[in-house]
N, C-alpha and C positions, 0 to 999 in steps of 0.2 A: 560466538556470543554465549556468555554463561547462562545456565538454566536457573530460572527463579526458584528459590527454595520456598516451599509451602510452609506457612506457619503451623506450629504444632497445636493440634486441637486439644481441648481440655474438657474434663467432666462430661456433662450431658451432651455437649456438641460432639465430642469424640464418640460417645455411645450412639448417638443418632446417625451421624454421618459415616464414620469409619466402620463401626460395628453394625451399622444398618438397623439399629434399635433391637439387637438380638435379645430374644427372650428365652429361647431354649438352648441351653449350653451344656457341652460335654466336658467333664472335668479333666484336669491333668492327672494322668494315672501312670505310674512307673511301669514301663515295659508293656503298657496296655493301650495308650491313646496314640499309637503310631499312625503314620499316614494312611495305611490301608483301612484301619478301623475308623479313622476320622472320616474318610470318604464314604464308608458304609453308613455311618451315623448321619452325615449330611444328606445322603439320598433319602433318609427316612425321618426328616423333620428337624434335625439339629441345625441351628443357625450360627453357632459360634463354637469353635473347638480350641482346646489348649494342647500344646505338645506334652509329652511326658516330662516330669521334673528332670531338669538337666543340672549337673554339678558345675557351677561357675568356674571353679579352679581347673577342673579337667577340660572344660570347654576352651579355656584360654590356652592351655599348654599342649593339647592333643588335636592335631589336624584331622586325624582319622575319626575321632569322636565327633568333631564338628560335621564331618562329611556324612557319617552314618546317621546322625540324629537330626540334621537340619539342611546341610548343603547337598541334599540328594536331588532327584529329578524335580524340576520346577513343575508345580501342579496348580494351575490357575483356579481349579475348583476348590482348593484347600484354603480359601479365604472367606471371611476374616479369620485370622489365626493369631493367638497369643502364645509367646514362648515363655515358659516358666523356668526360673532358676532357683536353686537353693544356694545360699552364700552367707558368710558371716564377716566379710571384709569389704568395706565400701569400694576400694580401688579395684579389687578382683571382680566384684559384681558388675561394676561399670565397664571394665575391660571386656568381660564376656558379653554384656548387653550390646556394646558397640559392634562386636563381631556378628551379632544376631539381628540387629535392628533392621537391616535391609531385606530380611526374609520373613518379616512378620508385621503385624499392625500395632503391637504393644508388647512390653516386657513385664512379666509378673514375678513378684518376689514371693517365694513360698514361705509362709509363716504358719502353716497349718499341719505339716507332717508330724504325727505324734509317735512314730515308730522308734524303736531302740537305736536303729542306725542313725537317725537324726540326732538323738541324744549324744551318741558317741562322736558324731561329726560336728556337733554344735551348730545345728541349723534347724529350719522348720519351726515348729511350735515351741522348741526349746529356747528360742530367742524372744518369746513374748513378754518376758520381764525386763529385757534390755532395751528400754525405750530410747535411750540416748544413742546407742549404736544404730537402731532401726531408723531413727530420725536422720542420722548422718548418711546412711545408705540411700534412703529415698531422696533426700535433698540433692545429693551428688548426682544420682541417676536422672532426676528431673532436670537438673541443670545441663548435663552433658549429652543426653540422648535426643534424637530427632523424633522418637515415638513416645507416647505416654507410658508412664509407669503405673502398674496396678498391683494390688496385694490380695492374697488369700489368707484369711486368719481363722483361728478357732476362738471360741468365747472363753471368758473367765466365768467362774461360778456366779460372781456378782454382776448384775446387769450394769450397775453404775460404772464399774471398772472397765467393762467391755466397751461402753459408750465412750469413756475417756480415751481408751486405747485407739478406737476408731477415729476419733477427732484428732488425735496426735498424728496418725498416719495421713489423714486428709491435709492437715496443716503443713506437713513435711513435703507434700507434692503428689500424693497418691490420687489418681484420677478416676479410679473405679475400685470398689471394694467387694470381695466375695466373702461372705460370713458363713462358716460352717457352724451350725448351732450346737456343737458338742465341745466339751472341754478336752484338753490334751490327754486327760486320763481316760476318757471314754473311747475305747478302741477294742477290737476283737469281740469276745463274748460280753465285754462290759460296755459295748457301744451305747446301748439303750436308745432312748428317743431324743432327737435333736430338739433344742428349744427354739421355737419360732418367736417366742416373746423377746429373746435377746436380739434376734434379727430385726424385729419390728422396732425395738428401741434404737438400734443403730441407724436404721433407715430414717427415723424421724429426727435424729441428731446431726446427721451429716448432709452436706449439699453436693454430693457426688452420687452417681449411680451405684446401686447396691444389688448384688446377686445373692440369692439365698441358696444354701446347700444343706441337705439333710432331710430324711423321711420321704424321699421321692421314689415311688414304686409304679405309679400309674399316672396318666395324663391328668386325671381328676385331682391327684395330689398336687400337681403343678398349679392348677387353677386355684385350689384351696390355699396353697402357700402364698401365692401372689395376693389373694384377697385378704389373708390374715396379716401378712408382714408388710405389704405395700412395696415389696421388692420389684425391681425393674426387670429381673430375669431370674431363672431358676437353673441351678447346675445339678447334673446327675452324674454319679459315678457307678456304684453297684447296680442301680436300676438299669442304666444304659448297657452295662456288660451282659446282663441276663436277657435284656430285650432292647436291641438297637432301634426298634420301631416304637419305643415308648412315647416319643414326642409326636408321633402320628396318631396316637390313641389306639394302636392295634396290638394284638397279641398273635402274631403269625406262628405257623409251625416252625420248629427249630431249624429243620433242614433248609427252609427257604433262606433264612438269614445266614446259615453256615455256608451254603453253596455260593451265595452271592459274595460273601467275605473271601472265600477261597479263590474265587475268580479275580477279585481285586488284588489279592496277594500275588497271583501269577504276573500281574502287570506291574505292581509296586512291591517287590519282595521285601521281606523283613525276617529277622531271626526266627528259626523254627520254634523256639521256646515261646515266643509271643503268640504264634498261631495256635500252638498246643493249649496254651493257657486260655485263649478265647474259646476254643472248642469245649474245654472243660467247663467253662462258665455257661455257655449256651446249652450244653447237654447235661447240665448238673443233675436235674431231677431224673432224667432217663438213666444216667450212669449209676444211680442208686439201685436201680432194678437190674440192669445188665452189667454186672460187675466184671465179667470176663472181657467185655469190650472196653471197660475202664482201664484194665491192665494193658490191653492192646494199644489204646490211645497213649498211654504213658510210655510204652516201649518203642514205638515206631521212630525211625531216624530220618525220614524224608518227608517232603511235602506230599509226594504221591501216596505214601503210607497213610498220612493223615486223611487224605481225600478218600482212600479206600475204607478206612474205619468209619468215616462220616457216612459213606454210602451204606455200609452194613447197619449202622444205627438207624438210618432212614428206613431200610427194608424191614427191620424188626418192628419199628413203630407203625409202618403202613399195614403190616400184618395184624398188629393189635387193633388198629383202627377198623379193619375189615371185620374183625370178630367182636367188635364192641356192641353191646346191647344198650338200648335206650335207658334202662333202669340202672346201669352200671355207674357208680360214682368214681371220681378220680382217686387214684391210689395215694396213700400217704397223707391224707387230709389236705391235699392241694386244691386251690380254687379251680384249676383246669387240669386236663390230662397232662401227663408228664412230657409229652412231645410238643406242648405249646410253650412259647416264650413267656415266662412269668417270673415274678420276683423270688429271690431266695431270702428268707428271714433267718438271720443268725440266731441260734439258740442262746438263751441267757445263761448266766453262771449256774443257776439251779438246775436247768435242764441238762447242762453239760455234766454237772456232778452226777445226776441220775444215770446219764449215758455211761459214765466212767465207773458206776457202781459205788459211789461215795455218798456220804450223808449230805443232803442239800443244805442243811443249816450249818454244818461244820465248815463248808467251803463256800457259803453264799456270796461272799464278797471277792471271790477269786475266780478267774476264768480258767479255761482249759490250759492255756499257755502258761499261766502262773503255776498251775498244778504240775505241769510237765517240768518246769524249771526247777521245782523243788523235789523232783523224783529222785529216788536213790539208785536208779538204774535197773529196777525190776522190769523185765520185758513185758510183763502182763499189763502194766499201766503206761507203757510208752506209746507215743503216737506211731502211726504206721510208718512215717518217714524215718523216725528214730529206730524203729524195729528193723527196717531195711539196712540202715547203717550198722546196726548191731550184728546183722547176719554177715555183712561184708567184713566187719572187724569185731570179732567176739570180745576182744580186750577193751573195746571202747567203753567209756563210762560217761554218764550224763549227770553225775553228782556235782553240783555247783561248787561244793567245798574243795573239790580236787582240781578245778580249773585254775590256770595260772592267773594271778592278779597283776594287772598292769598299772604302774604308776602313771599319773596323768601329767601332761605337759603343763608347765606353769602358766602358759598363755592361752592356749585354745582348748584344752581338755582332751585332746587326742593322746594316745599312748606315747610317752616320752621314750627317747633312746636310752637304753641302760647305761651306755658309756658316754653319753652326751655331756660335755663340759658345762653346758648352760642349763641342763635339766629340761630340755625342750624336745618336741617332736622334730622330725627332719625339716619340715617346711618352715617352722618358726626359727629353728637353729640356723638354717641357710640365710634367712633374712638378717638375723642378728650378726652372724659371722661376717656377712658381706658389709653390713653397716659399720662394724667395728674393726674390719680388716683383721679378723682373728681366725685361728684354726680350731677345728673340732675333729680330732682323729676318729672319734667314735662314729661319726657320720661320714667320714672320708672327705671332709671339707677343709681345704688347705689354702684359704685366701691369703693369709699372712705369709706362708712359705712361698707361694707363687709370686706375691708382690715383692718379697725380698730377692727372689731369683731374677725378677724382671729388672730391679734396680741394679743388681750385680751385672746383668747382661748389658744394660745401658752404659754402666761404668766401663766395662771392657770394650764396648764399641767406641767410646770417646777416646780411649788410649790406643786404639788401633792405628791412627795416622802416625803416632810417634814410633810404634813398632815397625811400621812400613818404612819410615825414613831411616831407622837404624839398619834395617835389613838391606835397603838400597845402598847405603854407604859401605856396608860390609861387602856387597857384591862388587862395587867399584874398586875397592882396595884389592880384593882377590883377583880381579881382572888385570890390574896393573902388575901384580906379582907374577902372574902367569905370562904376561906379555914380555917382560924384561929378558928372560932367558931365550925366548924365541928370537927377539931382536939381535941378541948376542950371536946366535947360531947363524943368522942371516948375514 
């Protein structure tokens, strides 16, 4: 007897029943919201988690990628869960979502990533002006999937345009909308303050649940945000990474969170780079003081090594706590002692310029990263990461004028193949060559040649019976000629 298929829940019904009215949400974070971290966050107040952003195209073609990022051990505690994809092709997005829908409660389309990699790959916030494409992607997903489709967006500078954008996504079939109150230009040192006014306007204009994202450092911020915007839930990224107990309203000692996380990693392993990155976030303020342990944390190659460094940091902090006097104030202007989980506030462009020894007015509209990109290769003004690269390779230059310039694919914006006959990247070239049964020697695609060879082979196969008949007749004739002299001898 066939199992009855449950109807797909929509909007508020989906939020109340499937997501259990989740209010405290952990954001999708590349290489950071993996299973172990999600479980830690859930233990300390998080009611809904997202997977890290997954690439739809890679998810479709690579079975190992699917296994590593979603098809791992089944974990009942890791629900409700939303899987987030970045994509720019409706068919590919839906194919990836169909492969993921049985492992989650909803599929989210990333329209908020502002990083350079998103611009190169033509996804995330870079799609926010392509309303027709987004409409087609969401409509197709809403039609084909058995779970709801949600979206995470950034705002436009204009509130009116942001509202219109949100309404378009709702009309296309989006069942829940997360609004990050920053524009795609607000990132890194230029992040600034998120606009809750934009989120409030969207919340009033749409008839689906809205999550607010931005400016969340303490539980009190969550409460103020809900009161100001009217949002149904609040999402945290940076705040959660520095204090996984944020949604409990606690600021525990760092080693409590670090040790619990490392225990979960033992049970649900993940790449060492993820674990290291989490420890760097948790111990951020302490590592500013104990620089030698910062270097050790960066160098160790095993999970046991990370556990050992974590223990050493704990011992240093406990020693400082024992010697702490009542009148002593936290170092570095922090609200709490450095061994307490607390927010990290990014320095603005002016502060960064001062740190780099440059005139604040001269570079007030440019962040540290922008300044580094324009650097002429002088090691004194390079970031620590670039200085390390320079040590390994003294001939390396970071002068942008010397970097190779790549021509863009005519269709998707990725770098095109230098010898491509269609002036496309390999992915687009493969689709067109297959559609037109054409060759592209530059990309090693030989659809036309292989097709012609297959026709030739079929033609040869059809002539094979005639050849066999001729061969058989020849054999019979030869047999008679051989038989005659033998009969004569007999």
